[in-house]
C-alpha positions as CSV (number, residue, x, y, z in Angstrom):
1,M,-30.4,-157.1,19.6
2,S,-31.7,-156.7,16.1
3,H,-30.6,-160.2,14.9
4,R,-33.6,-162.2,16.2
5,Y,-36.6,-162.8,14.0
6,R,-39.1,-162.3,16.8
7,N,-37.4,-159.2,18.2
8,H,-38.9,-155.8,18.3
9,A,-35.6,-154.0,17.6
10,P,-35.2,-154.1,13.8
11,P,-31.6,-153.7,12.4
12,V,-30.6,-150.1,11.5
13,S,-27.1,-150.2,10.2
14,I,-26.4,-151.8,6.8
15,E,-24.1,-154.4,8.5
16,A,-26.9,-155.4,10.9
17,K,-29.4,-155.6,7.9
18,I,-27.0,-157.8,6.0
19,L,-26.5,-160.1,9.0
20,F,-30.2,-160.3,9.6
21,D,-30.9,-161.1,6.0
22,A,-28.2,-163.7,5.7
23,D,-29.6,-165.5,8.7
24,K,-33.1,-165.4,7.5
25,L,-32.1,-166.7,4.0
26,D,-31.1,-169.9,5.9
27,A,-34.8,-170.3,6.8
28,C,-36.1,-170.0,3.2
29,G,-37.0,-172.5,0.6
30,A,-36.1,-176.2,0.7
31,L,-33.2,-175.6,3.1
32,G,-35.4,-173.9,5.6
33,I,-37.9,-176.7,5.5
34,A,-35.1,-179.3,5.9
35,R,-33.7,-177.5,8.9
36,T,-37.1,-177.2,10.5
37,L,-37.8,-180.9,10.0
38,V,-34.4,-181.9,11.4
39,Y,-34.9,-179.7,14.4
40,Q,-38.5,-180.9,14.9
41,G,-37.2,-184.4,14.9
42,Q,-34.4,-183.6,17.4
43,I,-37.0,-182.3,19.9
44,M,-39.3,-185.2,19.0
45,A,-42.1,-182.9,18.0
46,P,-44.9,-184.5,15.9
47,L,-44.9,-183.8,12.2
48,Y,-48.6,-183.1,12.4
49,I,-51.6,-183.3,14.8
50,L,-55.2,-183.8,13.7
51,S,-58.1,-181.8,15.2
52,D,-61.2,-183.5,16.4
53,D,-62.7,-183.1,13.0
54,G,-59.8,-184.9,11.3
55,K,-58.1,-181.8,9.8
56,I,-54.4,-181.0,10.2
57,I,-53.8,-178.3,12.8
58,T,-51.8,-175.6,11.0
59,G,-52.0,-172.6,13.3
60,G,-51.1,-171.7,16.9
61,G,-54.7,-171.3,18.1
62,D,-54.8,-174.9,19.3
63,Y,-52.0,-175.0,21.9
64,Q,-49.8,-178.1,21.8
65,E,-46.9,-178.9,24.1
66,K,-44.6,-179.1,21.0
67,S,-45.5,-177.4,17.8
68,T,-45.8,-179.4,14.6
69,F,-44.1,-178.8,11.3
70,F,-47.3,-177.2,10.0
71,Q,-47.6,-174.8,13.0
72,E,-43.9,-173.8,12.8
73,Y,-44.1,-173.2,9.0
74,N,-47.1,-171.0,9.4
75,F,-45.7,-169.1,12.4
76,K,-42.3,-168.5,11.1
77,L,-41.3,-169.9,7.7
78,A,-44.3,-168.6,5.7
79,N,-43.8,-165.1,7.1
80,V,-40.0,-164.8,6.7
81,Y,-40.3,-163.8,3.0
82,D,-41.7,-160.3,4.0
83,S,-38.9,-159.6,6.5
84,F,-35.8,-158.8,4.4
85,F,-34.1,-155.5,4.3
86,T,-31.8,-155.7,1.3
87,A,-32.9,-156.0,-2.3
88,R,-30.5,-158.9,-3.0
89,A,-31.8,-160.9,-0.1
90,K,-35.4,-160.2,-1.1
91,E,-34.6,-161.4,-4.6
92,M,-33.0,-164.6,-3.4
93,A,-35.8,-165.3,-0.9
94,M,-38.5,-165.0,-3.6
95,K,-36.8,-167.6,-5.7
96,R,-36.8,-170.0,-2.8
97,Q,-40.4,-169.3,-1.7
98,K,-42.0,-171.5,-4.4
99,A,-40.1,-174.6,-3.4
100,A,-41.1,-174.2,0.2
101,L,-44.8,-173.6,-0.6
102,D,-44.9,-176.5,-3.0
103,F,-43.4,-178.8,-0.4
104,Y,-45.8,-177.6,2.3
105,N,-48.8,-178.1,0.1
106,S,-47.7,-181.5,-1.1
107,L,-47.1,-182.8,2.4
108,Y,-50.4,-181.3,3.6
109,N,-52.3,-183.0,0.7
110,E,-50.6,-186.4,1.3
111,I,-51.4,-186.4,5.0
112,S,-55.0,-185.2,4.3
113,E,-55.5,-188.1,2.0
114,L,-54.2,-190.6,4.6
115,K,-57.1,-190.5,7.0
116,P,-59.8,-191.3,4.5
117,A,-57.7,-194.1,3.0
118,L,-57.1,-195.6,6.4
119,E,-60.9,-195.6,7.2
120,Q,-61.8,-197.7,4.1
């Protein structure tokens, strides 16, 4: 019950906390991004969607049939770093957070630069 990220039953025992943290570490850093991109590709979800004003949709406010990488990152991956129960897992996650954020920002910036370049 307490193993799911989106569940409202947090782990109580130390064993449950360790299992929860181990699973969530898999969603951190470069590995978490790689797993998300592979999964998004498997379900044929778009990498990104542009809004009417040409900006990348990054949140869930604009419903899409399949979420994009940017929506999934902001819904789950960006928030996973605050969800650890053990000190060791928190430490490991914080080391991985910069890689994930750097990748997200780099990808966002490259895609943002594409539209103006294509219009010229």
